[in-house]
PDB file of N, H, CA, C and O in Angstrom:
ATOM      1  N   UNK A   1      16.834  77.143 -49.081  1.00  0.00           N
ATOM      2  CA  UNK A   1      15.844  77.472 -50.064  1.00  0.00           C
ATOM      3  C   UNK A   1      14.616  77.964 -49.393  1.00  0.00           C
ATOM      4  O   UNK A   1      14.190  77.369 -48.403  1.00  0.00           O
ATOM      5  N   UNK A   2      14.043  78.974 -49.850  1.00  0.00           N
ATOM      6  H   UNK A   2      14.389  79.457 -50.654  1.00  0.00           H
ATOM      7  CA  UNK A   2      12.870  79.592 -49.276  1.00  0.00           C
ATOM      8  C   UNK A   2      11.620  79.183 -50.101  1.00  0.00           C
ATOM      9  O   UNK A   2      11.651  79.198 -51.332  1.00  0.00           O
ATOM     10  N   UNK A   3      10.529  78.821 -49.402  1.00  0.00           N
ATOM     11  H   UNK A   3      10.504  78.810 -48.402  1.00  0.00           H
ATOM     12  CA  UNK A   3       9.326  78.424 -50.091  1.00  0.00           C
ATOM     13  C   UNK A   3       8.555  79.658 -50.478  1.00  0.00           C
ATOM     14  O   UNK A   3       8.599  80.692 -49.812  1.00  0.00           O
ATOM     15  N   UNK A   4       7.837  79.512 -51.592  1.00  0.00           N
ATOM     16  H   UNK A   4       7.801  78.672 -52.133  1.00  0.00           H
ATOM     17  CA  UNK A   4       6.948  80.671 -51.987  1.00  0.00           C
ATOM     18  C   UNK A   4       5.865  81.056 -50.976  1.00  0.00           C
ATOM     19  O   UNK A   4       5.533  82.225 -50.784  1.00  0.00           O
ATOM     20  N   UNK A   5       5.366  80.070 -50.380  1.00  0.00           N
ATOM     21  H   UNK A   5       5.636  79.120 -50.537  1.00  0.00           H
ATOM     22  CA  UNK A   5       4.346  80.282 -49.259  1.00  0.00           C
ATOM     23  C   UNK A   5       4.914  81.132 -48.175  1.00  0.00           C
ATOM     24  O   UNK A   5       4.178  81.940 -47.609  1.00  0.00           O
ATOM     25  N   UNK A   6       6.228  81.006 -47.828  1.00  0.00           N
ATOM     26  H   UNK A   6       6.825  80.350 -48.288  1.00  0.00           H
ATOM     27  CA  UNK A   6       6.814  81.774 -46.762  1.00  0.00           C
ATOM     28  C   UNK A   6       6.874  83.172 -47.262  1.00  0.00           C
ATOM     29  O   UNK A   6       6.615  84.083 -46.476  1.00  0.00           O
ATOM     30  N   UNK A   7       7.189  83.427 -48.495  1.00  0.00           N
ATOM     31  H   UNK A   7       7.399  82.686 -49.133  1.00  0.00           H
ATOM     32  CA  UNK A   7       7.375  84.777 -49.008  1.00  0.00           C
ATOM     33  C   UNK A   7       6.054  85.441 -49.033  1.00  0.00           C
ATOM     34  O   UNK A   7       5.931  86.600 -48.634  1.00  0.00           O
ATOM     35  N   UNK A   8       5.033  84.727 -49.501  1.00  0.00           N
ATOM     36  H   UNK A   8       5.134  83.786 -49.824  1.00  0.00           H
ATOM     37  CA  UNK A   8       3.693  85.356 -49.653  1.00  0.00           C
ATOM     38  C   UNK A   8       3.138  85.944 -48.422  1.00  0.00           C
ATOM     39  O   UNK A   8       2.423  86.944 -48.479  1.00  0.00           O
ATOM     40  N   UNK A   9       3.442  85.353 -47.291  1.00  0.00           N
ATOM     41  H   UNK A   9       4.023  84.541 -47.245  1.00  0.00           H
ATOM     42  CA  UNK A   9       2.832  85.848 -45.980  1.00  0.00           C
ATOM     43  C   UNK A   9       3.499  87.125 -45.512  1.00  0.00           C
ATOM     44  O   UNK A   9       2.936  87.834 -44.678  1.00  0.00           O
ATOM     45  N   UNK A  10       4.659  87.435 -46.009  1.00  0.00           N
ATOM     46  H   UNK A  10       5.116  86.859 -46.686  1.00  0.00           H
ATOM     47  CA  UNK A  10       5.370  88.674 -45.608  1.00  0.00           C
ATOM     48  C   UNK A  10       4.701  89.916 -46.165  1.00  0.00           C
ATOM     49  O   UNK A  10       4.037  89.844 -47.199  1.00  0.00           O
ATOM     50  N   UNK A  11       4.861  91.051 -45.506  1.00  0.00           N
ATOM     51  H   UNK A  11       5.401  91.110 -44.666  1.00  0.00           H
ATOM     52  CA  UNK A  11       4.363  92.280 -45.985  1.00  0.00           C
ATOM     53  C   UNK A  11       5.373  92.766 -47.119  1.00  0.00           C
ATOM     54  O   UNK A  11       6.519  92.335 -47.244  1.00  0.00           O
ATOM     55  N   UNK A  12       4.783  93.714 -47.912  1.00  0.00           N
ATOM     56  H   UNK A  12       3.852  94.065 -47.810  1.00  0.00           H
ATOM     57  CA  UNK A  12       5.679  94.266 -48.963  1.00  0.00           C
ATOM     58  C   UNK A  12       7.021  94.799 -48.471  1.00  0.00           C
ATOM     59  O   UNK A  12       8.038  94.653 -49.149  1.00  0.00           O
ATOM     60  N   UNK A  13       7.021  95.431 -47.268  1.00  0.00           N
ATOM     61  H   UNK A  13       6.195  95.550 -46.717  1.00  0.00           H
ATOM     62  CA  UNK A  13       8.258  95.939 -46.767  1.00  0.00           C
ATOM     63  C   UNK A  13       9.271  94.942 -46.344  1.00  0.00           C
ATOM     64  O   UNK A  13      10.479  95.096 -46.521  1.00  0.00           O
ATOM     65  N   UNK A  14       8.659  93.793 -45.708  1.00  0.00           N
ATOM     66  H   UNK A  14       7.678  93.668 -45.564  1.00  0.00           H
ATOM     67  CA  UNK A  14       9.505  92.601 -45.329  1.00  0.00           C
ATOM     68  C   UNK A  14       9.994  91.976 -46.646  1.00  0.00           C
ATOM     69  O   UNK A  14      11.133  91.509 -46.670  1.00  0.00           O
ATOM     70  N   UNK A  15       9.281  91.934 -47.658  1.00  0.00           N
ATOM     71  H   UNK A  15       8.356  92.313 -47.639  1.00  0.00           H
ATOM     72  CA  UNK A  15       9.702  91.252 -48.845  1.00  0.00           C
ATOM     73  C   UNK A  15      10.781  92.105 -49.426  1.00  0.00           C
ATOM     74  O   UNK A  15      11.768  91.506 -49.851  1.00  0.00           O
ATOM     75  N   UNK A  16      10.754  93.343 -49.509  1.00  0.00           N
ATOM     76  H   UNK A  16       9.951  93.830 -49.164  1.00  0.00           H
ATOM     77  CA  UNK A  16      11.766  94.233 -50.055  1.00  0.00           C
ATOM     78  C   UNK A  16      13.081  93.974 -49.221  1.00  0.00           C
ATOM     79  O   UNK A  16      14.149  93.827 -49.814  1.00  0.00           O
ATOM     80  N   UNK A  17      13.004  93.918 -47.876  1.00  0.00           N
ATOM     81  H   UNK A  17      12.136  94.037 -47.394  1.00  0.00           H
ATOM     82  CA  UNK A  17      14.146  93.767 -47.056  1.00  0.00           C
ATOM     83  C   UNK A  17      14.726  92.414 -47.342  1.00  0.00           C
ATOM     84  O   UNK A  17      15.944  92.238 -47.389  1.00  0.00           O
ATOM     85  N   UNK A  18      13.831  91.439 -47.537  1.00  0.00           N
ATOM     86  H   UNK A  18      12.842  91.582 -47.499  1.00  0.00           H
ATOM     87  CA  UNK A  18      14.395  90.058 -47.747  1.00  0.00           C
ATOM     88  C   UNK A  18      15.137  90.045 -49.081  1.00  0.00           C
ATOM     89  O   UNK A  18      16.159  89.375 -49.232  1.00  0.00           O
ATOM     90  N   UNK A  19      14.618  90.777 -50.021  1.00  0.00           N
ATOM     91  H   UNK A  19      13.788  91.321 -49.898  1.00  0.00           H
ATOM     92  CA  UNK A  19      15.260  90.788 -51.356  1.00  0.00           C
ATOM     93  C   UNK A  19      16.617  91.410 -51.281  1.00  0.00           C
ATOM     94  O   UNK A  19      17.555  90.933 -51.919  1.00  0.00           O
ATOM     95  N   UNK A  20      16.741  92.411 -50.555  1.00  0.00           N
ATOM     96  H   UNK A  20      15.979  92.799 -50.036  1.00  0.00           H
ATOM     97  CA  UNK A  20      18.022  93.166 -50.277  1.00  0.00           C
ATOM     98  C   UNK A  20      18.970  92.238 -49.626  1.00  0.00           C
ATOM     99  O   UNK A  20      20.138  92.151 -50.005  1.00  0.00           O
ATOM    100  N   UNK A  21      18.471  91.524 -48.625  1.00  0.00           N
ATOM    101  H   UNK A  21      17.522  91.594 -48.317  1.00  0.00           H
ATOM    102  CA  UNK A  21      19.407  90.453 -47.964  1.00  0.00           C
ATOM    103  C   UNK A  21      19.946  89.434 -48.938  1.00  0.00           C
ATOM    104  O   UNK A  21      21.121  89.068 -48.930  1.00  0.00           O
ATOM    105  N   UNK A  22      19.031  88.996 -49.773  1.00  0.00           N
ATOM    106  H   UNK A  22      18.077  89.293 -49.779  1.00  0.00           H
ATOM    107  CA  UNK A  22      19.393  87.928 -50.726  1.00  0.00           C
ATOM    108  C   UNK A  22      20.454  88.511 -51.752  1.00  0.00           C
ATOM    109  O   UNK A  22      21.397  87.824 -52.147  1.00  0.00           O
ATOM    110  N   UNK A  23      20.251  89.778 -52.148  1.00  0.00           N
ATOM    111  H   UNK A  23      19.485  90.336 -51.828  1.00  0.00           H
ATOM    112  CA  UNK A  23      21.210  90.374 -53.170  1.00  0.00           C
ATOM    113  C   UNK A  23      22.614  90.570 -52.448  1.00  0.00           C
ATOM    114  O   UNK A  23      23.655  90.382 -53.077  1.00  0.00           O
ATOM    115  N   UNK A  24      22.618  90.953 -51.113  1.00  0.00           N
ATOM    116  H   UNK A  24      21.772  91.106 -50.601  1.00  0.00           H
ATOM    117  CA  UNK A  24      23.893  91.012 -50.389  1.00  0.00           C
ATOM    118  C   UNK A  24      24.571  89.731 -50.317  1.00  0.00           C
ATOM    119  O   UNK A  24      25.787  89.613 -50.466  1.00  0.00           O
ATOM    120  N   UNK A  25      23.709  88.700 -50.069  1.00  0.00           N
ATOM    121  H   UNK A  25      22.721  88.796 -49.949  1.00  0.00           H
ATOM    122  CA  UNK A  25      24.332  87.275 -50.016  1.00  0.00           C
ATOM    123  C   UNK A  25      24.857  86.874 -51.404  1.00  0.00           C
ATOM    124  O   UNK A  25      25.928  86.275 -51.499  1.00  0.00           O
ATOM    125  N   UNK A  26      24.171  87.173 -52.413  1.00  0.00           N
ATOM    126  H   UNK A  26      23.301  87.660 -52.336  1.00  0.00           H
ATOM    127  CA  UNK A  26      24.585  86.868 -53.763  1.00  0.00           C
ATOM    128  C   UNK A  26      25.952  87.555 -54.062  1.00  0.00           C
ATOM    129  O   UNK A  26      26.841  86.947 -54.659  1.00  0.00           O
ATOM    130  N   UNK A  27      26.094  88.812 -53.642  1.00  0.00           N
ATOM    131  H   UNK A  27      25.372  89.306 -53.158  1.00  0.00           H
ATOM    132  CA  UNK A  27      27.303  89.558 -53.891  1.00  0.00           C
ATOM    133  C   UNK A  27      28.466  88.944 -53.093  1.00  0.00           C
ATOM    134  O   UNK A  27      29.579  88.839 -53.607  1.00  0.00           O
ATOM    135  N   UNK A  28      28.221  88.556 -51.893  1.00  0.00           N
ATOM    136  H   UNK A  28      27.316  88.641 -51.476  1.00  0.00           H
ATOM    137  CA  UNK A  28      29.320  87.985 -51.100  1.00  0.00           C
ATOM    138  C   UNK A  28      29.649  86.688 -51.657  1.00  0.00           C
ATOM    139  O   UNK A  28      30.834  86.358 -51.600  1.00  0.00           O
ATOM    140  N   UNK A  29      28.747  85.826 -52.231  1.00  0.00           N
ATOM    141  H   UNK A  29      27.785  86.094 -52.277  1.00  0.00           H
ATOM    142  CA  UNK A  29      29.066  84.595 -52.845  1.00  0.00           C
ATOM    143  C   UNK A  29      29.882  84.789 -54.082  1.00  0.00           C
ATOM    144  O   UNK A  29      30.773  83.994 -54.380  1.00  0.00           O
ATOM    145  N   UNK A  30      29.591  85.824 -54.798  1.00  0.00           N
ATOM    146  H   UNK A  30      28.867  86.470 -54.555  1.00  0.00           H
ATOM    147  CA  UNK A  30      30.390  86.144 -56.017  1.00  0.00           C
ATOM    148  C   UNK A  30      31.814  86.444 -55.649  1.00  0.00           C
ATOM    149  O   UNK A  30      32.736  86.031 -56.351  1.00  0.00           O
ATOM    150  N   UNK A  31      32.022  87.182 -54.520  1.00  0.00           N
ATOM    151  H   UNK A  31      31.272  87.517 -53.949  1.00  0.00           H
ATOM    152  CA  UNK A  31      33.348  87.564 -54.097  1.00  0.00           C
ATOM    153  C   UNK A  31      34.077  86.233 -53.608  1.00  0.00           C
ATOM    154  O   UNK A  31      35.272  86.064 -53.849  1.00  0.00           O
ATOM    155  N   UNK A  32      33.401  85.397 -52.989  1.00  0.00           N
ATOM    156  H   UNK A  32      32.429  85.535 -52.794  1.00  0.00           H
ATOM    157  CA  UNK A  32      33.974  84.199 -52.431  1.00  0.00           C
ATOM    158  C   UNK A  32      34.416  83.263 -53.711  1.00  0.00           C
ATOM    159  O   UNK A  32      35.489  82.659 -53.713  1.00  0.00           O
ATOM    160  N   UNK A  33      33.560  83.213 -54.705  1.00  0.00           N
ATOM    161  H   UNK A  33      32.688  83.704 -54.703  1.00  0.00           H
ATOM    162  CA  UNK A  33      33.955  82.470 -55.819  1.00  0.00           C
ATOM    163  C   UNK A  33      35.176  83.064 -56.461  1.00  0.00           C
ATOM    164  O   UNK A  33      36.107  82.335 -56.803  1.00  0.00           O
ATOM    165  N   UNK A  34      35.201  84.350 -56.632  1.00  0.00           N
ATOM    166  H   UNK A  34      34.445  84.942 -56.354  1.00  0.00           H
ATOM    167  CA  UNK A  34      36.330  85.025 -57.338  1.00  0.00           C
ATOM    168  C   UNK A  34      37.654  84.913 -56.578  1.00  0.00           C
ATOM    169  O   UNK A  34      38.729  84.989 -57.174  1.00  0.00           O
ATOM    170  N   UNK A  35      37.563  84.726 -55.215  1.00  0.00           N
ATOM    171  H   UNK A  35      36.691  84.665 -54.731  1.00  0.00           H
ATOM    172  CA  UNK A  35      38.848  84.633 -54.490  1.00  0.00           C
ATOM    173  C   UNK A  35      39.161  83.184 -54.126  1.00  0.00           C
ATOM    174  O   UNK A  35      40.177  82.883 -53.498  1.00  0.00           O
ATOM    175  N   UNK A  36      38.235  82.277 -54.550  1.00  0.00           N
ATOM    176  H   UNK A  36      37.411  82.521 -55.060  1.00  0.00           H
ATOM    177  CA  UNK A  36      38.533  80.885 -54.353  1.00  0.00           C
ATOM    178  C   UNK A  36      38.183  80.389 -52.996  1.00  0.00           C
ATOM    179  O   UNK A  36      38.654  79.330 -52.581  1.00  0.00           O
ATOM    180  N   UNK A  37      37.383  81.107 -52.301  1.00  0.00           N
ATOM    181  H   UNK A  37      37.000  81.967 -52.638  1.00  0.00           H
ATOM    182  CA  UNK A  37      36.987  80.758 -50.919  1.00  0.00           C
ATOM    183  C   UNK A  37      35.679  80.053 -50.794  1.00  0.00           C
ATOM    184  O   UNK A  37      35.299  79.664 -49.689  1.00  0.00           O
ATOM    185  N   UNK A  38      34.965  79.867 -51.885  1.00  0.00           N
ATOM    186  H   UNK A  38      35.274  80.182 -52.782  1.00  0.00           H
ATOM    187  CA  UNK A  38      33.580  79.313 -51.845  1.00  0.00           C
ATOM    188  C   UNK A  38      33.608  77.866 -51.559  1.00  0.00           C
ATOM    189  O   UNK A  38      34.220  77.134 -52.337  1.00  0.00           O
ATOM    190  N   UNK A  39      33.014  77.378 -50.533  1.00  0.00           N
ATOM    191  H   UNK A  39      32.516  77.973 -49.901  1.00  0.00           H
ATOM    192  CA  UNK A  39      33.008  76.007 -50.220  1.00  0.00           C
ATOM    193  C   UNK A  39      31.743  75.213 -50.769  1.00  0.00           C
ATOM    194  O   UNK A  39      31.858  74.063 -51.193  1.00  0.00           O
ATOM    195  N   UNK A  40      30.584  75.861 -50.737  1.00  0.00           N
ATOM    196  H   UNK A  40      30.491  76.795 -50.392  1.00  0.00           H
ATOM    197  CA  UNK A  40      29.401  75.226 -51.187  1.00  0.00           C
ATOM    198  C   UNK A  40      29.000  75.945 -52.446  1.00  0.00           C
ATOM    199  O   UNK A  40      28.455  77.049 -52.428  1.00  0.00           O
ATOM    200  N   UNK A  41      29.301  75.255 -53.579  1.00  0.00           N
ATOM    201  H   UNK A  41      29.744  74.358 -53.595  1.00  0.00           H
ATOM    202  CA  UNK A  41      29.110  75.768 -54.819  1.00  0.00           C
ATOM    203  C   UNK A  41      27.667  75.864 -55.190  1.00  0.00           C
ATOM    204  O   UNK A  41      27.330  76.743 -55.984  1.00  0.00           O
ATOM    205  N   UNK A  42      26.769  75.029 -54.682  1.00  0.00           N
ATOM    206  H   UNK A  42      27.043  74.316 -54.037  1.00  0.00           H
ATOM    207  CA  UNK A  42      25.336  75.024 -54.996  1.00  0.00           C
ATOM    208  C   UNK A  42      24.611  76.201 -54.326  1.00  0.00           C
ATOM    209  O   UNK A  42      23.494  76.549 -54.710  1.00  0.00           O
ATOM    210  N   UNK A  43      25.263  76.815 -53.314  1.00  0.00           N
ATOM    211  H   UNK A  43      26.170  76.532 -53.002  1.00  0.00           H
ATOM    212  CA  UNK A  43      24.629  78.071 -52.627  1.00  0.00           C
ATOM    213  C   UNK A  43      24.275  79.085 -53.626  1.00  0.00           C
ATOM    214  O   UNK A  43      23.170  79.627 -53.597  1.00  0.00           O
ATOM    215  N   UNK A  44      25.205  79.381 -54.554  1.00  0.00           N
ATOM    216  H   UNK A  44      26.103  78.941 -54.577  1.00  0.00           H
ATOM    217  CA  UNK A  44      24.963  80.454 -55.546  1.00  0.00           C
ATOM    218  C   UNK A  44      23.745  80.214 -56.384  1.00  0.00           C
ATOM    219  O   UNK A  44      22.987  81.153 -56.628  1.00  0.00           O
ATOM    220  N   UNK A  45      23.512  78.986 -56.847  1.00  0.00           N
ATOM    221  H   UNK A  45      24.128  78.223 -56.649  1.00  0.00           H
ATOM    222  CA  UNK A  45      22.350  78.629 -57.554  1.00  0.00           C
ATOM    223  C   UNK A  45      21.090  78.809 -56.713  1.00  0.00           C
ATOM    224  O   UNK A  45      20.104  79.352 -57.212  1.00  0.00           O
ATOM    225  N   UNK A  46      21.089  78.373 -55.460  1.00  0.00           N
ATOM    226  H   UNK A  46      21.889  77.932 -55.055  1.00  0.00           H
ATOM    227  CA  UNK A  46      19.933  78.538 -54.524  1.00  0.00           C
ATOM    228  C   UNK A  46      19.616  79.968 -54.271  1.00  0.00           C
ATOM    229  O   UNK A  46      18.446  80.349 -54.232  1.00  0.00           O
ATOM    230  N   UNK A  47      20.650  80.794 -54.093  1.00  0.00           N
ATOM    231  H   UNK A  47      21.600  80.485 -54.124  1.00  0.00           H
ATOM    232  CA  UNK A  47      20.436  82.161 -53.870  1.00  0.00           C
ATOM    233  C   UNK A  47      19.799  82.904 -55.084  1.00  0.00           C
ATOM    234  O   UNK A  47      18.929  83.764 -54.944  1.00  0.00           O
ATOM    235  N   UNK A  48      20.290  82.513 -56.265  1.00  0.00           N
ATOM    236  H   UNK A  48      20.997  81.814 -56.379  1.00  0.00           H
ATOM    237  CA  UNK A  48      19.779  83.142 -57.546  1.00  0.00           C
ATOM    238  C   UNK A  48      18.420  82.776 -57.700  1.00  0.00           C
ATOM    239  O   UNK A  48      17.635  83.630 -58.112  1.00  0.00           O
ATOM    240  N   UNK A  49      17.979  81.498 -57.399  1.00  0.00           N
ATOM    241  H   UNK A  49      18.617  80.804 -57.065  1.00  0.00           H
ATOM    242  CA  UNK A  49      16.596  81.107 -57.503  1.00  0.00           C
ATOM    243  C   UNK A  49      15.707  81.802 -56.512  1.00  0.00           C
ATOM    244  O   UNK A  49      14.590  82.192 -56.850  1.00  0.00           O
ATOM    245  N   UNK A  50      16.170  81.965 -55.303  1.00  0.00           N
ATOM    246  H   UNK A  50      17.078  81.647 -55.028  1.00  0.00           H
ATOM    247  CA  UNK A  50      15.408  82.669 -54.263  1.00  0.00           C
ATOM    248  C   UNK A  50      15.109  84.128 -54.750  1.00  0.00           C
ATOM    249  O   UNK A  50      13.979  84.610 -54.671  1.00  0.00           O
ATOM    250  N   UNK A  51      16.119  84.761 -55.225  1.00  0.00           N
ATOM    251  H   UNK A  51      17.037  84.369 -55.289  1.00  0.00           H
ATOM    252  CA  UNK A  51      15.927  86.148 -55.776  1.00  0.00           C
ATOM    253  C   UNK A  51      14.859  86.187 -56.832  1.00  0.00           C
ATOM    254  O   UNK A  51      14.014  87.082 -56.830  1.00  0.00           O
ATOM    255  N   UNK A  52      14.883  85.203 -57.762  1.00  0.00           N
ATOM    256  H   UNK A  52      15.570  84.476 -57.763  1.00  0.00           H
ATOM    257  CA  UNK A  52      13.923  85.134 -58.852  1.00  0.00           C
ATOM    258  C   UNK A  52      12.476  84.792 -58.238  1.00  0.00           C
ATOM    259  O   UNK A  52      11.464  85.266 -58.754  1.00  0.00           O
ATOM    260  N   UNK A  53      12.428  84.044 -57.243  1.00  0.00           N
ATOM    261  H   UNK A  53      13.251  83.659 -56.824  1.00  0.00           H
ATOM    262  CA  UNK A  53      11.211  83.741 -56.540  1.00  0.00           C
ATOM    263  C   UNK A  53      10.559  84.926 -55.923  1.00  0.00           C
ATOM    264  O   UNK A  53       9.366  85.188 -56.076  1.00  0.00           O
ATOM    265  N   UNK A  54      11.424  85.657 -55.192  1.00  0.00           N
ATOM    266  H   UNK A  54      12.393  85.444 -55.067  1.00  0.00           H
ATOM    267  CA  UNK A  54      10.891  86.902 -54.555  1.00  0.00           C
ATOM    268  C   UNK A  54      10.455  87.957 -55.633  1.00  0.00           C
ATOM    269  O   UNK A  54       9.449  88.640 -55.441  1.00  0.00           O
ATOM    270  N   UNK A  55      11.153  88.075 -56.673  1.00  0.00           N
ATOM    271  H   UNK A  55      11.970  87.520 -56.829  1.00  0.00           H
ATOM    272  CA  UNK A  55      10.835  89.030 -57.680  1.00  0.00           C
ATOM    273  C   UNK A  55       9.542  88.667 -58.374  1.00  0.00           C
ATOM    274  O   UNK A  55       8.746  89.547 -58.705  1.00  0.00           O
ATOM    275  N   UNK A  56       9.320  87.374 -58.601  1.00  0.00           N
ATOM    276  H   UNK A  56       9.967  86.660 -58.332  1.00  0.00           H
ATOM    277  CA  UNK A  56       8.153  86.846 -59.214  1.00  0.00           C
ATOM    278  C   UNK A  56       6.885  87.172 -58.368  1.00  0.00           C
ATOM    279  O   UNK A  56       5.850  87.590 -58.888  1.00  0.00           O
ATOM    280  N   UNK A  57       7.029  86.958 -57.051  1.00  0.00           N
ATOM    281  H   UNK A  57       7.870  86.619 -56.629  1.00  0.00           H
ATOM    282  CA  UNK A  57       5.787  87.205 -56.209  1.00  0.00           C
ATOM    283  C   UNK A  57       5.617  88.722 -55.976  1.00  0.00           C
ATOM    284  O   UNK A  57       4.492  89.156 -55.732  1.00  0.00           O
ATOM    285  N   UNK A  58       6.668  89.538 -56.039  1.00  0.00           N
ATOM    286  H   UNK A  58       7.583  89.185 -56.238  1.00  0.00           H
ATOM    287  CA  UNK A  58       6.486  90.947 -56.084  1.00  0.00           C
ATOM    288  C   UNK A  58       5.755  91.474 -57.330  1.00  0.00           C
ATOM    289  O   UNK A  58       4.963  92.415 -57.278  1.00  0.00           O
ATOM    290  N   UNK A  59       6.074  90.800 -58.468  1.00  0.00           N
ATOM    291  H   UNK A  59       6.717  90.035 -58.511  1.00  0.00           H
ATOM    292  CA  UNK A  59       5.428  91.196 -59.705  1.00  0.00           C
ATOM    293  C   UNK A  59       3.923  90.707 -59.655  1.00  0.00           C
ATOM    294  O   UNK A  59       3.041  91.380 -60.188  1.00  0.00           O
ATOM    295  N   UNK A  60       3.659  89.546 -59.017  1.00  0.00           N
ATOM    296  H   UNK A  60       4.375  88.999 -58.584  1.00  0.00           H
ATOM    297  CA  UNK A  60       2.212  89.149 -58.980  1.00  0.00           C
ATOM    298  C   UNK A  60       1.551  90.064 -58.125  1.00  0.00           C
ATOM    299  O   UNK A  60       0.432  90.436 -58.476  1.00  0.00           O
ATOM    300  N   UNK A  61       2.037  90.502 -57.057  1.00  0.00           N
ATOM    301  H   UNK A  61       2.946  90.199 -56.772  1.00  0.00           H
ATOM    302  CA  UNK A  61       1.355  91.442 -56.230  1.00  0.00           C
ATOM    303  C   UNK A  61       1.076  92.848 -56.903  1.00  0.00           C
ATOM    304  O   UNK A  61       0.074  93.511 -56.636  1.00  0.00           O
ATOM    305  N   UNK A  62       1.996  93.221 -57.749  1.00  0.00           N
ATOM    306  H   UNK A  62       2.810  92.682 -57.966  1.00  0.00           H
ATOM    307  CA  UNK A  62       1.896  94.475 -58.490  1.00  0.00           C
ATOM    308  C   UNK A  62       0.819  94.315 -59.544  1.00  0.00           C
ATOM    309  O   UNK A  62       0.056  95.253 -59.773  1.00  0.00           O
ATOM    310  N   UNK A  63       0.725  93.154 -60.203  1.00  0.00           N
ATOM    311  H   UNK A  63       1.345  92.392 -60.017  1.00  0.00           H
ATOM    312  CA  UNK A  63      -0.386  92.958 -61.208  1.00  0.00           C
ATOM    313  C   UNK A  63      -1.606  92.792 -60.588  1.00  0.00           C
ATOM    314  O   UNK A  63      -2.583  93.184 -61.226  1.00  0.00           O
ATOM    315  N   UNK A  64      -1.806  92.261 -59.400  1.00  0.00           N
ATOM    316  H   UNK A  64      -1.012  91.943 -58.882  1.00  0.00           H
ATOM    317  CA  UNK A  64      -2.970  92.155 -58.680  1.00  0.00           C
ATOM    318  C   UNK A  64      -3.515  93.467 -58.145  1.00  0.00           C
ATOM    319  O   UNK A  64      -4.725  93.687 -58.077  1.00  0.00           O
ATOM    320  N   UNK A  65      -2.645  94.269 -57.794  1.00  0.00           N
ATOM    321  H   UNK A  65      -1.663  94.089 -57.849  1.00  0.00           H
ATOM    322  CA  UNK A  65      -3.114  95.599 -57.286  1.00  0.00           C
ATOM    323  C   UNK A  65      -3.380  96.515 -58.448  1.00  0.00           C
ATOM    324  O   UNK A  65      -4.070  97.519 -58.271  1.00  0.00           O
ATOM    325  N   UNK A  66      -2.886  96.236 -59.594  1.00  0.00           N
ATOM    326  H   UNK A  66      -2.325  95.420 -59.737  1.00  0.00           H
ATOM    327  CA  UNK A  66      -3.231  97.044 -60.803  1.00  0.00           C
ATOM    328  C   UNK A  66      -4.624  96.773 -61.346  1.00  0.00           C
ATOM    329  O   UNK A  66      -5.304  97.625 -61.918  1.00  0.00           O
ATOM    330  N   UNK A  67      -5.016  95.438 -61.107  1.00  0.00           N
ATOM    331  H   UNK A  67      -4.464  94.746 -60.642  1.00  0.00           H
ATOM    332  CA  UNK A  67      -6.331  95.051 -61.524  1.00  0.00           C
ATOM    333  C   UNK A  67      -7.497  95.536 -60.744  1.00  0.00           C
ATOM    334  O   UNK A  67      -8.602  95.619 -61.280  1.00  0.00           O
ATOM    335  N   UNK A  68      -7.296  95.873 -59.457  1.00  0.00           N
ATOM    336  H   UNK A  68      -6.399  95.806 -59.021  1.00  0.00           H
ATOM    337  CA  UNK A  68      -8.288  96.318 -58.569  1.00  0.00           C
ATOM    338  C   UNK A  68      -8.699  97.713 -58.760  1.00  0.00           C
ATOM    339  O   UNK A  68      -9.563  98.206 -58.035  1.00  0.00           O
TER     340      UNK A  68
END
């Protein structure tokens, strides 16, 4: 699980790359679940929440830049 503070210190480009990596991981976990190869079932939930956390921080940055 990634902490929000760790994400906030990243640059916008790093944050986008991190989001893409999480999306790839999420896709791989979906395939593993579909083929019955998934060992750690809680990983799907953690990844989904990390994606939401990153998107929330990106939205906060967007709102902050719009106010300036």
